[in-house]
C-alpha positions as a Python dict, from the first residue, in 0.01 Angstrom:
ca = {
    (1, 'M'): (0, 0, 0),
    (2, 'I'): (-339, -40, 168),
    (3, 'P'): (-523, -340, 19),
    (4, 'S'): (-860, -273, -143),
    (5, 'P'): (-1158, -397, 59),
    (6, 'V'): (-1331, -712, -57),
    (7, 'P'): (-1624, -606, -277),
    (8, 'R'): (-1977, -656, -147),
    (9, 'L'): (-2102, -655, -505),
    (10, 'A'): (-2061, -942, -751),
    (11, 'V'): (-2136, -986, -1119),
    (12, 'I'): (-2216, -1330, -1257),
    (13, 'V'): (-2151, -1329, -1631),
    (14, 'V'): (-2357, -1607, -1785),
    (15, 'A'): (-2166, -1728, -2092),
    (16, 'A'): (-2256, -2096, -2095),
    (17, 'G'): (-2505, -2093, -2383),
    (18, 'S'): (-2451, -2324, -2679),
    (19, 'G'): (-2548, -2064, -2939),
    (20, 'T'): (-2747, -2312, -3149),
    (21, 'R'): (-2962, -2041, -3307),
    (22, 'L'): (-2659, -1828, -3380),
    (23, 'N'): (-2485, -2113, -3562),
    (24, 'G'): (-2148, -1945, -3516),
    (25, 'G'): (-1940, -2262, -3501),
    (26, 'A'): (-1863, -2224, -3129),
    (27, 'P'): (-2047, -2160, -2803),
    (28, 'K'): (-2211, -1820, -2842),
    (29, 'A'): (-1981, -1629, -2608),
    (30, 'F'): (-1675, -1743, -2807),
    (31, 'V'): (-1802, -1630, -3146),
    (32, 'G'): (-1614, -1328, -3281),
    (33, 'L'): (-1763, -981, -3314),
    (34, 'D'): (-1452, -833, -3467),
    (35, 'E'): (-1106, -960, -3383),
    (36, 'H'): (-1243, -1025, -3035),
    (37, 'T'): (-1516, -1252, -2904),
    (38, 'I'): (-1862, -1170, -2774),
    (39, 'L'): (-1732, -1259, -2428),
    (40, 'R'): (-1438, -1017, -2456),
    (41, 'H'): (-1671, -731, -2543),
    (42, 'A'): (-1911, -822, -2262),
    (43, 'L'): (-1625, -828, -2011),
    (44, 'R'): (-1510, -483, -2117),
    (45, 'G'): (-1844, -345, -2002),
    (46, 'V'): (-1829, -543, -1678),
    (47, 'F'): (-1481, -419, -1588),
    (48, 'A'): (-1570, -59, -1674),
    (49, 'A'): (-1866, -81, -1432),
    (50, 'P'): (-1849, -51, -1049),
    (51, 'R'): (-1582, -265, -883),
    (52, 'A'): (-1711, -616, -810),
    (53, 'Q'): (-1621, -980, -776),
    (54, 'V'): (-1672, -1129, -1122),
    (55, 'V'): (-1768, -1492, -1184),
    (56, 'V'): (-1770, -1600, -1548),
    (57, 'V'): (-1980, -1909, -1616),
    (58, 'V'): (-1887, -2095, -1936),
    (59, 'P'): (-1951, -2434, -2097),
    (60, 'A'): (-1747, -2714, -1943),
    (61, 'G'): (-1415, -2738, -2125),
    (62, 'F'): (-1401, -2368, -2213),
    (63, 'E'): (-1259, -2249, -1881),
    (64, 'G'): (-911, -2202, -2034),
    (65, 'P'): (-1021, -1984, -2328),
    (66, 'A'): (-1238, -1782, -2090),
    (67, 'L'): (-942, -1716, -1860),
    (68, 'T'): (-747, -1592, -2162),
    (69, 'E'): (-1024, -1344, -2239),
    (70, 'V'): (-1037, -1233, -1876),
    (71, 'R'): (-663, -1170, -1857),
    (72, 'E'): (-679, -946, -2162),
    (73, 'V'): (-936, -705, -2019),
    (74, 'A'): (-942, -734, -1639),
    (75, 'G'): (-652, -496, -1578),
    (76, 'D'): (-591, -446, -1207),
    (77, 'R'): (-912, -637, -1126),
    (78, 'I'): (-772, -973, -1230),
    (79, 'D'): (-769, -1098, -870),
    (80, 'L'): (-1146, -1040, -849),
    (81, 'V'): (-1227, -1287, -1126),
    (82, 'S'): (-1296, -1659, -1136),
    (83, 'V'): (-1422, -1886, -1414),
    (84, 'V'): (-1653, -2181, -1348),
    (85, 'A'): (-1831, -2437, -1561),
    (86, 'G'): (-2204, -2390, -1609),
    (87, 'G'): (-2491, -2633, -1634),
    (88, 'T'): (-2735, -2746, -1900),
    (89, 'T'): (-2988, -2471, -1819),
    (90, 'R'): (-2961, -2102, -1743),
    (91, 'Q'): (-3078, -2156, -1386),
    (92, 'S'): (-2818, -2425, -1323),
    (93, 'S'): (-2549, -2194, -1464),
    (94, 'V'): (-2662, -1909, -1238),
    (95, 'A'): (-2658, -2153, -945),
    (96, 'A'): (-2297, -2243, -1033),
    (97, 'G'): (-2208, -1876, -1031),
    (98, 'L'): (-2379, -1819, -696),
    (99, 'A'): (-2182, -2109, -546),
    (100, 'A'): (-1857, -1931, -635),
    (101, 'L'): (-1940, -1602, -460),
    (102, 'W'): (-1733, -1481, -168),
    (103, 'A'): (-1893, -1468, 175),
    (104, 'D'): (-1882, -1086, 193),
    (105, 'V'): (-2093, -1039, -121),
    (106, 'D'): (-2447, -921, -43),
    (107, 'T'): (-2567, -792, -381),
    (108, 'V'): (-2547, -978, -711),
    (109, 'L'): (-2583, -875, -1072),
    (110, 'V'): (-2654, -1146, -1329),
    (111, 'H'): (-2550, -1044, -1678),
    (112, 'D'): (-2584, -1223, -2012),
    (113, 'A'): (-2258, -1225, -2208),
    (114, 'A'): (-2481, -1223, -2517),
    (115, 'R'): (-2566, -861, -2430),
    (116, 'A'): (-2208, -779, -2517),
    (117, 'L'): (-2245, -407, -2582),
    (118, 'T'): (-2420, -310, -2259),
    (119, 'P'): (-2280, 29, -2148),
    (120, 'P'): (-2133, 64, -1796),
    (121, 'S'): (-2404, 322, -1718),
    (122, 'V'): (-2667, 46, -1715),
    (123, 'F'): (-2471, -139, -1447),
    (124, 'E'): (-2446, 182, -1249),
    (125, 'R'): (-2822, 241, -1258),
    (126, 'V'): (-2898, -111, -1138),
    (127, 'V'): (-2645, -85, -855),
    (128, 'A'): (-2783, 255, -751),
    (129, 'A'): (-3136, 113, -724),
    (130, 'L'): (-3013, -174, -507),
    (131, 'E'): (-2827, 71, -284),
    (132, 'K'): (-3155, 258, -234),
    (133, 'G'): (-3314, -55, -90),
    (134, 'A'): (-3466, -252, -379),
    (135, 'D'): (-3459, -632, -356),
    (136, 'A'): (-3464, -690, -729),
    (137, 'V'): (-3391, -453, -1020),
    (138, 'I'): (-3382, -500, -1394),
    (139, 'P'): (-3300, -261, -1677),
    (140, 'A'): (-3576, -234, -1934),
    (141, 'V'): (-3654, -43, -2250),
    (142, 'P'): (-3997, 49, -2391),
    (143, 'V'): (-4147, -177, -2655),
    (144, 'V'): (-4167, 31, -2972),
    (145, 'D'): (-4319, -220, -3214),
    (146, 'T'): (-4693, -270, -3243),
    (147, 'I'): (-4770, -597, -3063),
    (148, 'K'): (-5044, -838, -3164),
    (149, 'K'): (-5177, -1143, -2984),
    (150, 'V'): (-5218, -1436, -3225),
    (151, 'N'): (-5360, -1787, -3196),
    (152, 'A'): (-5209, -2118, -3299),
    (153, 'T'): (-5301, -2063, -3663),
    (154, 'G'): (-5137, -1722, -3671),
    (155, 'A'): (-5459, -1527, -3681),
    (156, 'I'): (-5464, -1200, -3485),
    (157, 'V'): (-5677, -1232, -3175),
    (158, 'A'): (-5625, -890, -3022),
    (159, 'A'): (-5399, -587, -3010),
    (160, 'V'): (-5177, -551, -2705),
    (161, 'D'): (-5136, -215, -2536),
    (162, 'R'): (-4761, -161, -2563),
    (163, 'S'): (-4770, 120, -2305),
    (164, 'E'): (-4789, -157, -2045),
    (165, 'L'): (-4496, -350, -2191),
    (166, 'A'): (-4121, -325, -2145),
    (167, 'A'): (-3836, -538, -2280),
    (168, 'A'): (-3620, -677, -2001),
    (169, 'Q'): (-3241, -661, -2029),
    (170, 'T'): (-2941, -743, -1811),
    (171, 'P'): (-2760, -700, -1576),
    (172, 'Q'): (-3040, -792, -1337),
    (173, 'G'): (-2959, -708, -976),
    (174, 'F'): (-3068, -875, -653),
    (175, 'R'): (-3005, -899, -285),
    (176, 'R'): (-2797, -1212, -263),
    (177, 'H'): (-3024, -1392, -20),
    (178, 'V'): (-3329, -1313, -234),
    (179, 'L'): (-3177, -1467, -545),
    (180, 'V'): (-3030, -1767, -363),
    (181, 'E'): (-3362, -1850, -198),
    (182, 'A'): (-3548, -1815, -529),
    (183, 'V'): (-3302, -2041, -710),
    (184, 'N'): (-3321, -2304, -436),
    (185, 'A'): (-3701, -2295, -431),
    (186, 'A'): (-3752, -2304, -809),
    (187, 'D'): (-3968, -2587, -936),
    (188, 'A'): (-3969, -2475, -1300),
    (189, 'D'): (-3739, -2305, -1550),
    (190, 'H'): (-3789, -1932, -1600),
    (191, 'T'): (-3686, -1712, -1889),
    (192, 'D'): (-3478, -1482, -1672),
    (193, 'D'): (-3374, -1433, -1312),
    (194, 'A'): (-3627, -1159, -1248),
    (195, 'A'): (-3910, -1398, -1338),
    (196, 'L'): (-3763, -1651, -1097),
    (197, 'V'): (-3750, -1398, -814),
    (198, 'A'): (-4098, -1264, -894),
    (199, 'A'): (-4234, -1619, -882),
    (200, 'A'): (-4091, -1644, -530),
    (201, 'G'): (-4304, -1345, -430),
    (202, 'H'): (-4052, -1059, -441),
    (203, 'P'): (-4126, -724, -610),
    (204, 'V'): (-3906, -636, -906),
    (205, 'I'): (-3851, -274, -1017),
    (206, 'T'): (-3708, -138, -1339),
    (207, 'V'): (-3448, 121, -1433),
    (208, 'A'): (-3371, 255, -1777),
    (209, 'G'): (-3195, 11, -2005),
    (210, 'D'): (-3013, 93, -2326),
    (211, 'A'): (-3076, 17, -2691),
    (212, 'A'): (-2718, -109, -2723),
    (213, 'S'): (-2790, -381, -2469),
    (214, 'F'): (-2975, -605, -2713),
    (215, 'K'): (-2920, -978, -2695),
    (216, 'I'): (-2716, -1147, -2968),
    (217, 'T'): (-2922, -1456, -3046),
    (218, 'T'): (-2948, -1491, -3424),
    (219, 'A'): (-2724, -1419, -3723),
    (220, 'P'): (-2896, -1082, -3790),
    (221, 'D'): (-2830, -986, -3427),
    (222, 'L'): (-2464, -1071, -3478),
    (223, 'D'): (-2450, -859, -3794),
    (224, 'R'): (-2606, -569, -3605),
    (225, 'A'): (-2354, -598, -3322),
    (226, 'R'): (-2064, -617, -3567),
    (227, 'A'): (-2183, -302, -3739),
    (228, 'L'): (-2205, -119, -3408),
    (229, 'V'): (-1860, -234, -3300),
    (230, 'S'): (-1704, -119, -3625),
    (231, 'D'): (-1869, 223, -3604),
    (232, 'S'): (-1828, 299, -3233),
    (233, 'P'): (-1535, 344, -2997),
    (234, 'A'): (-1478, 53, -2763),
    (235, 'I'): (-1597, 65, -2404),
    (236, 'T'): (-1311, 181, -2187),
    (237, 'A'): (-1213, -77, -1928),
    (238, 'P'): (-993, -1, -1627),
    (239, 'A'): (-649, 109, -1733),
    (240, 'R'): (-402, -172, -1750),
    (241, 'A'): (-46, -118, -1644),
    (242, 'L'): (147, 41, -1927),
    (243, 'P'): (370, -198, -2120),
    (244, 'A'): (723, -195, -1987),
    (245, 'P'): (1010, -68, -2198),
    (246, 'R'): (1155, -341, -2415),
    (247, 'V'): (1505, -416, -2537),
    (248, 'G'): (1611, -579, -2862),
    (249, 'V'): (1942, -682, -3015),
    (250, 'G'): (2039, -698, -3379),
    (251, 'T'): (2341, -804, -3580),
    (252, 'D'): (2439, -774, -3943),
    (253, 'V'): (2742, -862, -4153),
    (254, 'H'): (2835, -772, -4508),
    (255, 'A'): (3138, -863, -4716),
    (256, 'F'): (3340, -620, -4916),
    (257, 'G'): (3295, -655, -5291),
    (258, 'G'): (2997, -441, -5382),
    (259, 'E'): (2981, -178, -5652),
    (260, 'G'): (3020, 193, -5604),
    (261, 'S'): (3101, 369, -5278),
    (262, 'L'): (3103, 233, -4926),
    (263, 'W'): (2799, 336, -4720),
    (264, 'L'): (2821, 265, -4349),
    (265, 'A'): (2641, 417, -4050),
    (266, 'G'): (2445, 636, -4288),
    (267, 'L'): (2760, 796, -4431),
    (268, 'E'): (2937, 765, -4764),
    (269, 'W'): (3306, 677, -4732),
    (270, 'P'): (3487, 784, -5052),
    (271, 'G'): (3790, 573, -5141),
    (272, 'E'): (3677, 273, -4931),
    (273, 'P'): (3567, -57, -5090),
    (274, 'A'): (3189, -100, -5105),
    (275, 'L'): (2998, -368, -4918),
    (276, 'S'): (2779, -610, -5111),
    (277, 'G'): (2409, -647, -5038),
    (278, 'H'): (2051, -608, -5163),
    (279, 'S'): (2059, -243, -5059),
    (280, 'D'): (2379, -50, -4988),
    (281, 'G'): (2515, -313, -4746),
    (282, 'D'): (2514, -73, -4450),
    (283, 'A'): (2566, -327, -4172),
    (284, 'V'): (2533, -61, -3900),
    (285, 'A'): (2192, 62, -4016),
    (286, 'H'): (2069, -294, -4072),
    (287, 'A'): (2176, -406, -3724),
    (288, 'I'): (1988, -109, -3577),
    (289, 'V'): (1676, -202, -3777),
    (290, 'D'): (1691, -560, -3648),
    (291, 'A'): (1737, -444, -3289),
    (292, 'L'): (1441, -206, -3307),
    (293, 'L'): (1210, -460, -3471),
    (294, 'A'): (1311, -724, -3218),
    (295, 'A'): (1243, -491, -2926),
    (296, 'A'): (896, -411, -3057),
    (297, 'G'): (817, -773, -3142),
    (298, 'L'): (776, -693, -3511),
    (299, 'G'): (991, -962, -3667),
    (300, 'D'): (1322, -887, -3834),
    (301, 'I'): (1470, -699, -4126),
    (302, 'G'): (1388, -978, -4368),
    (303, 'T'): (1021, -951, -4276),
    (304, 'H'): (995, -589, -4385),
    (305, 'F'): (1289, -523, -4618),
    (306, 'G'): (1340, -853, -4801),
    (307, 'T'): (1446, -899, -5160),
    (308, 'D'): (1077, -899, -5252),
    (309, 'R'): (1073, -524, -5173),
    (310, 'P'): (1238, -371, -5483),
    (311, 'E'): (1188, -18, -5350),
    (312, 'F'): (1464, -86, -5097),
    (313, 'A'): (1717, -213, -5353),
    (314, 'G'): (2014, 18, -5322),
    (315, 'A'): (1845, 221, -5046),
    (316, 'H'): (2052, 392, -4781),
    (317, 'A'): (2021, 404, -4402),
    (318, 'K'): (1779, 696, -4398),
    (319, 'A'): (1511, 499, -4586),
    (320, 'F'): (1552, 188, -4369),
    (321, 'L'): (1553, 370, -4039),
    (322, 'A'): (1267, 606, -4122),
    (323, 'H'): (1043, 317, -4230),
    (324, 'T'): (1136, 121, -3918),
    (325, 'R'): (1041, 419, -3703),
    (326, 'E'): (703, 432, -3881),
    (327, 'L'): (647, 60, -3814),
    (328, 'L'): (720, 107, -3445),
    (329, 'G'): (492, 409, -3420),
    (330, 'A'): (204, 218, -3579),
    (331, 'A'): (254, -58, -3323),
    (332, 'G'): (246, 185, -3029),
    (333, 'W'): (619, 220, -2960),
    (334, 'R'): (873, 500, -2976),
    (335, 'I'): (1249, 471, -2976),
    (336, 'G'): (1426, 528, -2646),
    (337, 'N'): (1786, 497, -2757),
    (338, 'V'): (2017, 285, -2970),
    (339, 'S'): (2375, 170, -2919),
    (340, 'V'): (2570, 6, -3199),
    (341, 'Q'): (2922, -134, -3221),
    (342, 'V'): (3111, -180, -3548),
    (343, 'Q'): (3370, -455, -3581),
    (344, 'A'): (3598, -388, -3878),
    (345, 'N'): (3955, -302, -3973),
    (346, 'R'): (3827, -34, -4206),
    (347, 'P'): (3700, 231, -4237),
    (348, 'R'): (3839, 416, -3934),
    (349, 'F'): (3545, 555, -3737),
    (350, 'A'): (3712, 785, -3485),
    (351, 'A'): (3708, 1099, -3701),
    (352, 'R'): (3346, 1056, -3814),
    (353, 'R'): (3181, 897, -3509),
    (354, 'A'): (2993, 1211, -3404),
    (355, 'E'): (2881, 1270, -3764),
    (356, 'A'): (2749, 913, -3789),
    (357, 'E'): (2560, 951, -3462),
    (358, 'R'): (2393, 1271, -3583),
    (359, 'V'): (2287, 1117, -3915),
    (360, 'L'): (2150, 800, -3757),
    (361, 'S'): (1971, 995, -3485),
    (362, 'A'): (1808, 1225, -3739),
    (363, 'A'): (1682, 925, -3938),
    (364, 'L'): (1526, 789, -3617),
    (365, 'G'): (1340, 1108, -3539),
    (366, 'G'): (1597, 1243, -3295),
    (367, 'A'): (1636, 934, -3077),
    (368, 'P'): (1983, 918, -2916),
    (369, 'V'): (2228, 693, -3101),
    (370, 'S'): (2575, 601, -2984),
    (371, 'V'): (2832, 440, -3213),
    (372, 'S'): (3151, 263, -3111),
    (373, 'A'): (3407, 77, -3317),
    (374, 'T'): (3663, -195, -3255),
    (375, 'T'): (3871, -456, -3431),
    (376, 'T'): (3907, -827, -3362),
    (377, 'D'): (4288, -837, -3344),
    (378, 'G'): (4314, -1018, -3675),
    (379, 'L'): (4061, -1285, -3588),
    (380, 'G'): (3778, -1392, -3816),
    (381, 'F'): (3658, -1245, -4144),
    (382, 'T'): (3661, -891, -4006),
    (383, 'G'): (4019, -943, -3886),
    (384, 'R'): (4112, -1051, -4238),
    (385, 'T'): (3947, -731, -4372),
    (386, 'E'): (3692, -934, -4566),
    (387, 'G'): (3390, -742, -4439),
    (388, 'V'): (3214, -556, -4159),
    (389, 'A'): (3004, -675, -3865),
    (390, 'A'): (2775, -462, -3651),
    (391, 'F'): (2595, -535, -3324),
    (392, 'A'): (2313, -312, -3202),
    (393, 'T'): (2103, -282, -2887),
    (394, 'A'): (1781, -81, -2889),
    (395, 'L'): (1540, 35, -2622),
    (396, 'V'): (1177, 106, -2714),
    (397, 'V'): (913, 251, -2483),
    (398, 'P'): (533, 278, -2508),
    (399, 'A'): (433, 571, -2728),
}
């Protein structure tokens, strides 16, 4: 395999803010939007944008949680990412990010994690403007509200012509040397990196921003972002490697002594003593259920079919296996195949093995099932014909 070239583009994700105004109980970037944090959502946009070195700048002590977020969304770009601790000001955090850039990087985007819903297209427009020769580029959107200039008492002094105004967003893009020189020469704090570069005498141009790229600063901003996340599909990040097939094992035992007919491997066995249990005591079906749930990481049979589930009292294999298949499907898995071995002196399986395999397979949506049977040469409770044991192995694959 030919290694990918080292990117000449970098993105510094500034996520070191305290979030005091947000009052979310954690540094702003680590406050949840849905089941995921603001930082996770911001990184999805970054990794769906043009390939780049990514430096995530976080509050000191939060490097570990940030790395966890990165690993969840970086996909095959994980080797392009580093996490560093930021400073007490935005400029010091940007400086920390600049210090972590690779030598080959010549263009830099600085992006606020608080603009968590920025579409990848905004990144693309900024990068395109830099490729055309601009030294500094910011995305911006028109100001739509009527703006008034007021004095210290709150009295309106004058109207402001909004046609001359634009609201700056991120990512803001720069030639690396331009931004580094501006940061090193700064003698005052600036509200954003473009202001810093402009103060150093460099022209800054704009490209179209996006309404979704608003900054999450206050609780109403957070509510707005949460509403958008719940109503919109997530930004698609680079495809991660598909989960590998997984294998699970399951066992079950039941003693003879139940009422009615024996049910085993999904079949009724007239004339054989019944097994005792909450349902029909079908040790074969129950071992298969445990193996499938274990393979998919969904717990065990007691989690989903316990005695607190009266609808499964007396239920047969078909109900257990069909519900298990539904659970796996909802979790993103399908059944590859199942193999199960029965250990018992009775019933004799040889004559009905193929029938049992067909019934079990049908209950699992057609997945291949193989059944084998053996005895224990008189050893143990199965050797004393006190009950039945079953041992299953299951393979599940990504749906």
